[in-house]
Biopython code that builds the backbone (N, CA, C, O; Angstrom):
import numpy as np
from Bio.PDB.StructureBuilder import StructureBuilder

atoms = [
    (1, "PRO", "N", (-15.518, 3.711, -6.239)),
    (1, "PRO", "CA", (-15.551, 4.903, -5.303)),
    (1, "PRO", "C", (-16.135, 6.113, -5.977)),
    (1, "PRO", "O", (-15.935, 6.380, -7.162)),
    (2, "MET", "N", (-16.886, 6.850, -5.133)),
    (2, "MET", "CA", (-17.542, 7.997, -5.704)),
    (2, "MET", "C", (-16.469, 9.171, -5.891)),
    (2, "MET", "O", (-15.544, 9.327, -5.094)),
    (3, "ASP", "N", (-16.673, 9.990, -7.025)),
    (3, "ASP", "CA", (-15.845, 11.112, -7.166)),
    (3, "ASP", "C", (-16.389, 12.363, -6.437)),
    (3, "ASP", "O", (-17.375, 12.949, -6.885)),
    (4, "GLU", "N", (-15.796, 12.751, -5.388)),
    (4, "GLU", "CA", (-16.410, 13.839, -4.628)),
    (4, "GLU", "C", (-16.588, 15.226, -5.302)),
    (4, "GLU", "O", (-17.467, 16.030, -4.992)),
    (5, "ALA", "N", (-15.584, 15.419, -6.323)),
    (5, "ALA", "CA", (-15.690, 16.622, -6.993)),
    (5, "ALA", "C", (-16.902, 16.653, -8.017)),
    (5, "ALA", "O", (-17.466, 17.716, -8.277)),
    (6, "VAL", "N", (-17.266, 15.499, -8.565)),
    (6, "VAL", "CA", (-18.384, 15.308, -9.373)),
    (6, "VAL", "C", (-19.647, 15.495, -8.520)),
    (6, "VAL", "O", (-20.606, 16.135, -8.952)),
    (7, "ALA", "N", (-19.635, 14.934, -7.317)),
    (7, "ALA", "CA", (-20.828, 14.892, -6.330)),
    (7, "ALA", "C", (-21.142, 16.352, -5.934)),
    (7, "ALA", "O", (-22.291, 16.752, -5.748)),
    (8, "ILE", "N", (-19.978, 17.158, -5.812)),
    (8, "ILE", "CA", (-20.292, 18.506, -5.404)),
    (8, "ILE", "C", (-20.738, 19.282, -6.543)),
    (8, "ILE", "O", (-21.644, 20.088, -6.328)),
    (9, "LEU", "N", (-20.246, 19.183, -7.778)),
    (9, "LEU", "CA", (-20.812, 19.821, -8.844)),
    (9, "LEU", "C", (-22.364, 19.454, -9.103)),
    (9, "LEU", "O", (-23.243, 20.277, -9.359)),
    (10, "GLU", "N", (-22.521, 18.118, -8.990)),
    (10, "GLU", "CA", (-23.968, 17.693, -9.111)),
    (10, "GLU", "C", (-25.003, 18.384, -8.071)),
    (10, "GLU", "O", (-26.164, 18.668, -8.368)),
    (11, "MET", "N", (-24.404, 18.611, -6.807)),
    (11, "MET", "CA", (-25.207, 19.270, -5.797)),
    (11, "MET", "C", (-25.560, 20.739, -6.184)),
    (11, "MET", "O", (-26.533, 21.331, -5.717)),
    (12, "HIS", "N", (-24.770, 21.219, -6.990)),
    (12, "HIS", "CA", (-24.976, 22.706, -7.513)),
    (12, "HIS", "C", (-25.436, 22.662, -8.851)),
    (12, "HIS", "O", (-25.353, 23.709, -9.493)),
    (13, "ASP", "N", (-25.937, 21.589, -9.436)),
    (13, "ASP", "CA", (-26.548, 21.519, -10.764)),
    (13, "ASP", "C", (-25.459, 21.951, -11.841)),
    (13, "ASP", "O", (-25.744, 22.625, -12.830)),
    (14, "GLY", "N", (-24.317, 21.540, -11.577)),
    (14, "GLY", "CA", (-23.179, 21.890, -12.566)),
    (14, "GLY", "C", (-22.541, 23.242, -12.554)),
    (14, "GLY", "O", (-21.644, 23.579, -13.328)),
    (15, "ASN", "N", (-23.083, 24.017, -11.592)),
    (15, "ASN", "CA", (-22.556, 25.294, -11.543)),
    (15, "ASN", "C", (-21.343, 25.374, -10.672)),
    (15, "ASN", "O", (-21.383, 25.456, -9.445)),
    (16, "ALA", "N", (-20.199, 25.341, -11.450)),
    (16, "ALA", "CA", (-18.907, 25.432, -10.848)),
    (16, "ALA", "C", (-18.697, 26.678, -9.956)),
    (16, "ALA", "O", (-18.089, 26.553, -8.893)),
    (17, "LEU", "N", (-19.155, 27.814, -10.333)),
    (17, "LEU", "CA", (-18.849, 29.009, -9.441)),
    (17, "LEU", "C", (-19.601, 28.793, -8.084)),
    (17, "LEU", "O", (-19.029, 29.047, -7.024)),
    (18, "GLU", "N", (-20.800, 28.353, -8.118)),
    (18, "GLU", "CA", (-21.566, 28.225, -6.874)),
    (18, "GLU", "C", (-20.860, 27.166, -6.078)),
    (18, "GLU", "O", (-20.721, 27.332, -4.866)),
    (19, "ALA", "N", (-20.413, 26.112, -6.662)),
    (19, "ALA", "CA", (-19.701, 25.009, -5.953)),
    (19, "ALA", "C", (-18.457, 25.542, -5.249)),
    (19, "ALA", "O", (-18.225, 25.237, -4.080)),
    (20, "ILE", "N", (-17.657, 26.340, -5.959)),
    (20, "ILE", "CA", (-16.411, 26.967, -5.425)),
    (20, "ILE", "C", (-16.861, 27.895, -4.280)),
    (20, "ILE", "O", (-16.211, 27.924, -3.236)),
    (21, "ARG", "N", (-17.972, 28.661, -4.456)),
    (21, "ARG", "CA", (-18.311, 29.534, -3.354)),
    (21, "ARG", "C", (-18.686, 28.922, -2.080)),
    (21, "ARG", "O", (-18.333, 29.320, -0.970)),
    (22, "THR", "N", (-19.464, 27.879, -2.349)),
    (22, "THR", "CA", (-19.832, 26.937, -1.096)),
    (22, "THR", "C", (-18.581, 26.392, -0.519)),
    (22, "THR", "O", (-18.439, 26.509, 0.698)),
    (23, "LEU", "N", (-17.686, 25.835, -1.188)),
    (23, "LEU", "CA", (-16.400, 25.236, -0.611)),
    (23, "LEU", "C", (-15.738, 26.344, 0.111)),
    (23, "LEU", "O", (-15.395, 26.124, 1.272)),
    (24, "LEU", "N", (-15.505, 27.528, -0.425)),
    (24, "LEU", "CA", (-14.840, 28.542, 0.290)),
    (24, "LEU", "C", (-15.450, 28.990, 1.474)),
    (24, "LEU", "O", (-14.735, 29.329, 2.417)),
    (25, "ALA", "N", (-16.833, 29.044, 1.564)),
    (25, "ALA", "CA", (-17.606, 29.440, 2.828)),
    (25, "ALA", "C", (-17.420, 28.306, 3.768)),
    (25, "ALA", "O", (-17.288, 28.590, 4.959)),
    (26, "GLU", "N", (-17.392, 27.040, 3.397)),
    (26, "GLU", "CA", (-17.247, 25.968, 4.320)),
    (26, "GLU", "C", (-15.731, 26.056, 5.000)),
    (26, "GLU", "O", (-15.542, 25.855, 6.199)),
    (27, "ARG", "N", (-14.789, 26.353, 4.151)),
    (27, "ARG", "CA", (-13.369, 26.488, 4.575)),
    (27, "ARG", "C", (-13.262, 27.601, 5.678)),
    (27, "ARG", "O", (-12.650, 27.420, 6.731)),
    (28, "ASP", "N", (-13.906, 28.762, 5.352)),
    (28, "ASP", "CA", (-13.959, 29.893, 6.198)),
    (28, "ASP", "C", (-14.475, 29.510, 7.562)),
    (28, "ASP", "O", (-13.858, 29.793, 8.589)),
    (29, "ALA", "N", (-15.718, 28.804, 7.547)),
    (29, "ALA", "CA", (-16.274, 28.288, 8.753)),
    (29, "ALA", "C", (-15.377, 27.390, 9.597)),
    (29, "ALA", "O", (-15.234, 27.561, 10.808)),
    (30, "VAL", "N", (-14.801, 26.459, 8.923)),
    (30, "VAL", "CA", (-13.949, 25.550, 9.554)),
    (30, "VAL", "C", (-12.652, 26.296, 10.198)),
    (30, "VAL", "O", (-12.241, 25.942, 11.303)),
    (31, "GLU", "N", (-12.106, 27.203, 9.562)),
    (31, "GLU", "CA", (-11.052, 28.106, 10.082)),
    (31, "GLU", "C", (-11.488, 28.916, 11.247)),
    (31, "GLU", "O", (-10.680, 29.232, 12.121)),
    (32, "GLU", "N", (-12.743, 29.265, 11.290)),
    (32, "GLU", "CA", (-13.220, 30.143, 12.331)),
    (32, "GLU", "C", (-13.415, 29.323, 13.635)),
    (32, "GLU", "O", (-13.144, 29.803, 14.735)),
    (33, "LYS", "N", (-13.906, 28.046, 13.464)),
    (33, "LYS", "CA", (-14.036, 27.148, 14.540)),
    (33, "LYS", "C", (-12.729, 26.661, 15.111)),
    (33, "LYS", "O", (-12.583, 26.500, 16.323)),
    (34, "LEU", "N", (-11.768, 26.424, 14.214)),
    (34, "LEU", "CA", (-10.420, 26.145, 14.614)),
    (34, "LEU", "C", (-9.768, 27.277, 15.494)),
    (34, "LEU", "O", (-9.038, 27.034, 16.455)),
    (35, "ARG", "N", (-10.108, 28.543, 15.064)),
    (35, "ARG", "CA", (-9.510, 29.685, 15.694)),
    (35, "ARG", "C", (-10.111, 29.740, 17.185)),
    (35, "ARG", "O", (-9.373, 29.985, 18.139)),
    (36, "PHE", "N", (-11.368, 29.520, 17.323)),
    (36, "PHE", "CA", (-12.072, 29.592, 18.610)),
    (36, "PHE", "C", (-11.542, 28.356, 19.495)),
    (36, "PHE", "O", (-11.216, 28.499, 20.673)),
    (37, "ALA", "N", (-11.492, 27.184, 18.841)),
    (37, "ALA", "CA", (-10.972, 26.127, 19.682)),
    (37, "ALA", "C", (-9.540, 26.368, 20.196)),
    (37, "ALA", "O", (-9.239, 26.089, 21.356)),
    (38, "SER", "N", (-8.630, 26.905, 19.292)),
    (38, "SER", "CA", (-7.341, 27.240, 19.724)),
    (38, "SER", "C", (-7.315, 28.246, 20.856)),
    (38, "SER", "O", (-6.522, 28.096, 21.785)),
    (39, "ILE", "N", (-8.168, 29.280, 20.809)),
    (39, "ILE", "CA", (-8.244, 30.209, 21.916)),
    (39, "ILE", "C", (-8.800, 29.460, 23.180)),
    (39, "ILE", "O", (-8.268, 29.653, 24.274)),
    (40, "ALA", "N", (-9.822, 28.645, 23.044)),
    (40, "ALA", "CA", (-10.406, 28.054, 24.249)),
    (40, "ALA", "C", (-9.451, 27.001, 24.814)),
    (40, "ALA", "O", (-9.534, 26.815, 26.028)),
    (41, "MET", "N", (-8.610, 26.327, 24.168)),
    (41, "MET", "CA", (-7.674, 25.359, 24.711)),
    (41, "MET", "C", (-6.660, 25.927, 25.556)),
    (41, "MET", "O", (-6.229, 25.300, 26.524)),
    (42, "GLY", "N", (-6.242, 27.102, 25.242)),
    (42, "GLY", "CA", (-5.246, 27.757, 25.997)),
    (42, "GLY", "C", (-3.819, 27.263, 25.471)),
    (42, "GLY", "O", (-3.719, 26.360, 24.640)),
    (43, "HIS", "N", (-2.740, 27.921, 26.017)),
    (43, "HIS", "CA", (-1.458, 27.586, 25.514)),
    (43, "HIS", "C", (-0.901, 26.213, 26.245)),
    (43, "HIS", "O", (-0.307, 25.351, 25.597)),
    (44, "GLY", "N", (-1.128, 26.112, 27.520)),
    (44, "GLY", "CA", (-0.501, 25.026, 28.225)),
    (44, "GLY", "C", (-1.152, 23.688, 28.102)),
    (44, "GLY", "O", (-0.523, 22.668, 28.382)),
    (45, "PHE", "N", (-2.405, 23.656, 27.687)),
    (45, "PHE", "CA", (-3.207, 22.542, 27.467)),
    (45, "PHE", "C", (-2.568, 21.583, 26.416)),
    (45, "PHE", "O", (-2.536, 20.368, 26.613)),
    (46, "THR", "N", (-2.093, 22.130, 25.366)),
    (46, "THR", "CA", (-1.485, 21.367, 24.223)),
    (46, "THR", "C", (0.052, 21.363, 24.200)),
    (46, "THR", "O", (0.646, 20.827, 23.265)),
    (47, "ARG", "N", (0.698, 21.947, 25.207)),
    (47, "ARG", "CA", (2.164, 21.970, 25.309)),
    (47, "ARG", "C", (2.786, 22.786, 24.185)),
    (47, "ARG", "O", (3.827, 22.400, 23.652)),
    (48, "GLY", "N", (2.175, 23.901, 23.815)),
    (48, "GLY", "CA", (2.687, 24.725, 22.793)),
    (48, "GLY", "C", (2.241, 24.470, 21.301)),
    (48, "GLY", "O", (2.519, 25.273, 20.410)),
    (49, "TRP", "N", (1.587, 23.394, 21.095)),
    (49, "TRP", "CA", (1.060, 23.005, 19.835)),
    (49, "TRP", "C", (0.044, 24.083, 19.378)),
    (49, "TRP", "O", (-0.806, 24.474, 20.178)),
    (50, "ARG", "N", (0.104, 24.571, 18.135)),
    (50, "ARG", "CA", (-0.923, 25.417, 17.599)),
    (50, "ARG", "C", (-1.287, 25.006, 16.257)),
    (50, "ARG", "O", (-0.444, 24.597, 15.458)),
    (51, "THR", "N", (-2.577, 25.109, 15.980)),
    (51, "THR", "CA", (-3.129, 24.701, 14.615)),
    (51, "THR", "C", (-2.527, 25.580, 13.574)),
    (51, "THR", "O", (-2.495, 26.800, 13.731)),
    (52, "ARG", "N", (-2.029, 24.967, 12.468)),
    (52, "ARG", "CA", (-1.361, 25.748, 11.408)),
    (52, "ARG", "C", (-1.932, 25.347, 10.091)),
    (52, "ARG", "O", (-2.070, 24.181, 9.721)),
    (53, "LEU", "N", (-2.267, 26.462, 9.386)),
    (53, "LEU", "CA", (-2.712, 26.289, 8.094)),
    (53, "LEU", "C", (-1.493, 26.739, 7.210)),
    (53, "LEU", "O", (-0.533, 27.329, 7.706)),
    (54, "PRO", "N", (-1.585, 26.422, 5.845)),
    (54, "PRO", "CA", (-0.414, 26.795, 5.121)),
    (54, "PRO", "C", (-0.127, 28.259, 5.154)),
    (54, "PRO", "O", (-0.950, 29.088, 4.768)),
    (55, "GLY", "N", (1.121, 28.584, 5.647)),
    (55, "GLY", "CA", (1.490, 29.981, 5.749)),
    (55, "GLY", "C", (1.126, 30.817, 6.962)),
    (55, "GLY", "O", (1.535, 31.972, 7.075)),
    (56, "LYS", "N", (0.311, 30.195, 7.921)),
    (56, "LYS", "CA", (-0.141, 30.990, 8.950)),
    (56, "LYS", "C", (-0.627, 30.096, 10.042)),
    (56, "LYS", "O", (-1.083, 28.973, 9.826)),
    (57, "PHE", "N", (-0.498, 30.698, 11.349)),
    (57, "PHE", "CA", (-1.104, 30.014, 12.428)),
    (57, "PHE", "C", (-2.489, 30.470, 12.754)),
    (57, "PHE", "O", (-2.802, 31.660, 12.718)),
    (58, "ILE", "N", (-3.331, 29.490, 13.077)),
    (58, "ILE", "CA", (-4.773, 29.817, 13.323)),
    (58, "ILE", "C", (-4.688, 30.840, 14.587)),
    (58, "ILE", "O", (-3.862, 30.675, 15.485)),
    (59, "GLY", "N", (-5.549, 31.829, 14.571)),
    (59, "GLY", "CA", (-5.578, 32.780, 15.628)),
    (59, "GLY", "C", (-4.658, 34.061, 15.384)),
    (59, "GLY", "O", (-4.818, 35.071, 16.070)),
    (60, "GLU", "N", (-3.825, 33.995, 14.523)),
    (60, "GLU", "CA", (-3.048, 35.096, 14.112)),
    (60, "GLU", "C", (-3.469, 35.868, 13.056)),
    (60, "GLU", "O", (-3.363, 35.372, 11.934)),
    (61, "GLY", "N", (-4.018, 37.202, 13.193)),
    (61, "GLY", "CA", (-4.469, 38.040, 12.161)),
    (61, "GLY", "C", (-5.302, 37.320, 11.251)),
    (61, "GLY", "O", (-5.792, 37.892, 10.277)),
]
sb = StructureBuilder()
sb.init_structure("model")
sb.init_model(0)
sb.init_chain("A")
sb.init_seg("    ")
for serial, (resi, resn, name, xyz) in enumerate(atoms, 1):
    if name == "N":
        sb.init_residue(resn, " ", resi, " ")
    sb.init_atom(name, np.array(xyz, "f"), 0.0, 1.0, " ", f" {name:<3s}", serial, name[0])
structure = sb.get_structure()
């Protein structure tokens, strides 16, 4: 099996800081999409379920 961490570093020519920056940017983009999806679904659609990340609900502050 391929080591994803090694593959990410290779995509950034071994530059760990750039790899971390890319991963953080991708995380932020996914959080934003989840926030929009949570708003679009409304509260009744999922019977009260809300997306939760460690320490916070998506769509709250």
